[in-house]
C-alpha positions in Angstrom: -76.8 62.0 28.0 -80.2 60.5 29.1 -80.2 57.8 31.8 -83.2 55.4 32.1 -83.6 53.8 35.5 -86.0 50.9 36.2 -87.5 50.6 39.6 -89.8 48.0 41.2 -92.2 48.2 44.2 -91.5 45.3 46.6 -92.2 44.4 50.3 -90.0 46.4 52.5 -86.7 44.6 53.3 -87.5 45.1 57.0 -90.7 43.1 56.8 -90.7 39.4 57.6 -92.7 37.9 54.7 -94.9 34.8 55.1 -96.8 32.6 52.7 -100.6 33.1 52.1 -102.9 30.8 53.9 -103.7 28.9 50.6 -99.8 28.7 49.9 -100.5 30.3 46.5 -98.0 33.2 47.0 -96.6 35.6 49.4 -98.9 37.7 51.7 -98.5 41.3 50.8 -101.9 42.7 52.0 -101.2 45.4 54.7 -97.5 44.9 54.3 -95.2 47.9 54.0 -94.0 48.5 50.5 -91.0 50.3 49.2 -88.5 50.6 46.4 -86.4 47.5 45.7 -83.0 48.3 47.5 -80.9 47.5 44.5 -83.0 49.8 42.3 -82.6 52.5 45.0 -78.8 52.2 44.4 -79.5 52.4 40.6 -81.4 55.7 41.1 -78.7 57.1 43.3 -75.9 56.2 40.8 -77.9 57.9 37.9 -78.4 61.0 39.9 -74.8 61.2 40.9 -73.8 61.0 37.2 -76.2 63.8 36.5 -74.8 66.0 39.5 -71.2 65.3 38.0 -72.4 66.8 34.6 -72.1 63.5 32.8 -75.9 63.1 32.4 -78.5 65.8 31.7 -81.8 63.8 32.4 -82.7 60.9 34.7 -85.9 59.2 33.7 -87.5 56.6 35.9 -89.8 53.7 34.8 -91.9 51.3 36.8 -94.1 48.5 35.7 -97.2 47.3 37.7 -100.1 48.2 39.9 -101.3 51.9 40.4 -99.4 52.0 43.7 -96.1 51.9 41.8 -96.6 55.7 41.5 -95.6 55.9 45.2 -92.3 54.2 44.4 -91.7 56.6 41.5 -92.4 59.5 43.7 -89.6 58.4 46.0 -87.2 58.3 43.0 -88.3 61.8 41.9 -87.8 63.0 45.4 -84.1 61.6 45.3 -83.5 63.9 42.3 -84.8 62.1 39.0 -86.5 64.4 36.6 -89.6 62.7 35.4 -91.1 59.2 35.4 -93.1 56.7 33.3 -95.5 54.2 34.7 -96.7 51.2 32.7 -99.8 50.3 34.8 -101.1 46.7 34.8 -102.4 44.2 37.3 -100.9 41.3 35.4 -98.0 39.4 37.2 -95.0 40.6 35.4 -92.2 38.0 35.0 -88.6 38.9 34.0 -89.0 38.2 30.3 -92.2 40.4 30.1 -90.5 43.1 32.1 -87.5 43.1 29.7 -89.8 43.2 26.7 -91.7 46.3 28.2 -88.3 48.0 29.1 -87.0 47.5 25.6 -90.2 49.2 24.2 -89.6 52.0 26.6 -85.8 52.2 25.6 -87.0 52.4 22.0 -89.3 55.2 22.9 -86.9 57.2 25.1 -83.6 56.5 23.4 -81.4 56.7 26.5 -77.5 56.3 26.4 -77.5 54.2 29.5 -80.1 52.0 31.3 -79.5 51.3 35.0 -81.4 48.8 37.2 -80.9 46.8 40.3 -79.1 43.4 39.8 -82.3 41.7 41.2 -85.5 42.3 43.1 -85.7 41.1 46.6 -89.1 39.5 46.2 -88.4 36.9 43.5 -84.5 37.1 43.4 -84.6 36.3 39.7 -81.6 38.3 38.6 -82.6 38.0 35.0 -84.2 41.2 33.8 -81.0 43.3 33.1 -79.4 40.4 31.2 -82.5 39.7 29.2 -83.0 43.5 28.4 -79.3 43.8 27.1 -79.9 40.6 24.9 -83.0 42.1 23.4 -81.5 45.5 22.8 -78.2 43.9 21.5 -76.3 46.2 23.9 -73.3 45.5 26.1 -73.9 44.8 29.8 -72.1 45.3 33.0 -73.8 43.3 35.8 -73.1 43.4 39.5 -71.5 46.8 39.3 -69.7 48.1 42.4 -68.1 51.1 40.5 -69.1 53.0 37.4 -67.2 55.6 35.4 -68.3 57.2 32.1 -65.4 58.3 29.8 -64.8 58.8 26.2 -68.2 57.4 25.1 -67.8 54.3 27.2 -68.9 52.9 30.6 -66.1 51.4 32.7 -67.8 49.1 35.1 -66.1 47.2 38.0 -68.1 44.0 38.5 -68.3 41.9 41.6 -67.4 38.3 40.8 -66.8 35.1 42.9 -63.1 35.7 42.9 -63.0 39.4 43.6 -63.8 42.1 41.0 -63.5 42.4 37.2 -63.4 45.7 35.2 -65.0 45.9 31.7 -65.4 48.7 29.2 -68.7 49.0 27.6 -69.4 51.1 24.4 -72.5 53.2 25.0 -75.4 52.6 24.9 -75.3 49.9 27.5 -77.1 48.3 30.4 -75.7 48.2 33.9 -77.1 46.4 36.9 -76.1 47.6 40.4 -74.8 45.7 43.4 -74.8 46.7 47.0 -71.3 48.2 47.2 -71.8 50.8 44.4 -73.1 53.5 46.6 -75.3 54.5 49.6 -78.6 56.0 48.6 -79.3 59.5 50.0 -81.8 60.2 52.6 -84.8 62.0 51.0 -85.7 65.3 52.9 -89.3 66.6 53.3 -88.7 69.6 50.8 -87.7 67.1 48.2 -90.7 65.0 48.7 -92.9 68.1 48.3 -91.1 69.1 45.2 -91.5 65.6 43.7 -95.2 66.0 43.8 -95.0 68.5 41.0 -92.8 66.3 38.8 -94.3 64.5 35.8 -95.4 60.8 35.9 -96.6 59.7 32.5 -99.1 56.8 32.5 -98.9 54.1 29.9 -100.2 50.6 29.4 -98.8 47.4 28.0 -101.3 47.7 25.1 -99.5 50.8 24.0 -96.6 48.5 23.0 -98.5 45.6 21.5 -96.5 43.0 23.7 -97.8 39.7 25.1 -97.0 39.8 28.9 -98.9 36.7 29.7 -97.0 34.8 32.6 -95.1 31.9 31.2 -94.3 30.4 34.7 -96.8 29.0 37.2 -96.1 29.1 41.0 -97.3 25.8 42.3 -96.7 26.4 46.0 -95.1 28.8 48.5 -94.4 27.5 52.0 -92.3 28.1 55.0 -89.0 26.1 55.1 -89.1 23.2 57.5 -88.2 24.2 61.2 -84.8 23.0 62.3 -84.6 20.7 65.2 -83.1 22.2 68.4 -79.4 21.7 68.9 -77.9 19.9 71.8 -74.8 20.4 73.9 -72.3 17.5 74.2 -69.9 16.9 77.1 -66.9 16.1 75.2 -65.3 15.3 71.8 -65.9 11.6 72.1 -69.6 12.1 72.5 -69.6 14.5 69.6 -67.8 12.0 67.4 -70.3 9.3 68.5 -73.3 11.3 67.5 -71.8 12.4 64.1 -71.0 8.7 63.4 -74.0 6.9 64.7 -76.9 9.4 64.7 -76.1 12.0 61.9 -74.1 9.3 60.0 -72.0 12.0 58.3 -68.5 10.3 59.3 
C-alpha cells in the first residue's frame, strides 16, 4: 500500500507573527520556517504504518516556493521514501491546493492520503475535505487514532462531544489531529541519509490547472489591545461596575 502525505511550509509555531507594515499580509521575511505541526503528525503516522508492515511506500508532496524542499527533506529524514515538489510562487488557496493534490493522487494512485487537519498560518481547515470531495473518496477528519484492517481505515475522530469512530473503505483521505501521535526526533544520521533521497520537481502547468487566487486579503492587522484590569475592594463595588460601567447586568 502506498501512502501520500501532503506537507506545508509555515512560520514556525514558536515564532510570534506580526503584520507587515502596509498591513497586506503577515511578515515572514527572516522568520524561522518549519513543517506545519499537523502535517508533521501526518508524516509520523504514515511512517508508523510503514514500520508496522501495513504500507510499503510513503510519498511526500509539498506545493509552493523553492524553499519547500527544506520541509520535504525533514519528512524524508523522518523516514519517508521519496518526495514531490510542485514549485510555484503563486499564493495557493485551499481549493487550488486540493486540485493540485488530486492531480498528484491521479498520478501516484495511493491507497491512502494523509494530511494535517489545518495549517497554522491560515487555519483554513478545508483542503482535506475539498480533496476528498474532488476524488469522491471517504474522509476521516480530526483523526486521533487510525487502524488499517480488512481493506478499510478505522478512524477515531475528535468531535465536540468526545470522539466518534468511522470505518472508511480504501482509498480514503485522513486529516490528523494533535492527539494522534508524537512525531519522532530527527537524528543527524537520518538528516544526512535524507539528502540522498529523491525529490521530483513539478509545476502547476504540468497538470493544466487554474490556481489563480479566488480570495483577496483586504487587511491584516493586530487585534486591539485590551485595557488593563482593575482590582475591586469588595463584591458590592464589582456589581456596581458591572451594572453601571460595563452594563452587562
